[in-house]
N, C-alpha and C positions, 0 to 999 in steps of 0.2 A: 504494500500500500504506500509506503514511503517513496519507493522508486517511481510509482505511477504519479504520485502527487508532484514530485519534482519534475517529471516528464511533462505534465500538463502546465506547470509553472513556466517551463522553458518555452512551451508553445504559446502561452499567453504573453510572454516577453516580446515576441516578434511583432504583433500588431501594435502593442504599446510603444515599442521603439520606433516603428514606422510613423505612428501618429505624432510622436514627440519630434521626429525629424521634420515632418510636414509642418508642424507648428513653428519650428525654428526657421522655416523657409529654405531648407537645404535643396529641395527638389525644384528643378527648373523645367522649361519646356523641352530643352535638348538634354539628352542623357549625358552626364559629365563624369569625369573620373572621380570627383568628390562623392558623387552618389554611389558609384561602384565601391569605393573605399568604405563608406558607411554600411553598405549591404554586406560586404565581407565581414566587417566587424560584428554586425548583428548575428550573422551565421556562426561566427566563432564563439560568441558569448552564449548563443543557444546551445551549441555543442558542449561547451564547458559546463553549463548547467546540467545537461544530460549526464555528463561524466561524473559530476558530483553526486547525482542521484544513484548512479550505478555503483559508485564507490561506497556510498552510505548503505546501500542494499547489501553489498558484499561484507561490509564491516559489521552490520547488525545481525547477520545470519550466521549460523554455525554450520560447518560442513557435516554432512551425514555420510559416514563410512559404513559400508556393508561388507562383512567378511564372509568367507565361504560357509562357515558353520552357523550363521545367523538366520538361515532361511526358515 
């Protein structure tokens, strides 16, 4: 549940970041390098949020080992 919550948080970050950039006036009628730079930054932050969720999931769960005699 923790990993899914952080996954959805990262997906909510994208429209929020795009709206924030729109309000700052970053977007122009012609596609510019500045816009590309901001899009890459948004994608990287979204991916980092996903990785934090995955790491938290791995940290908070214990591995389950099954040996041959435990059937």
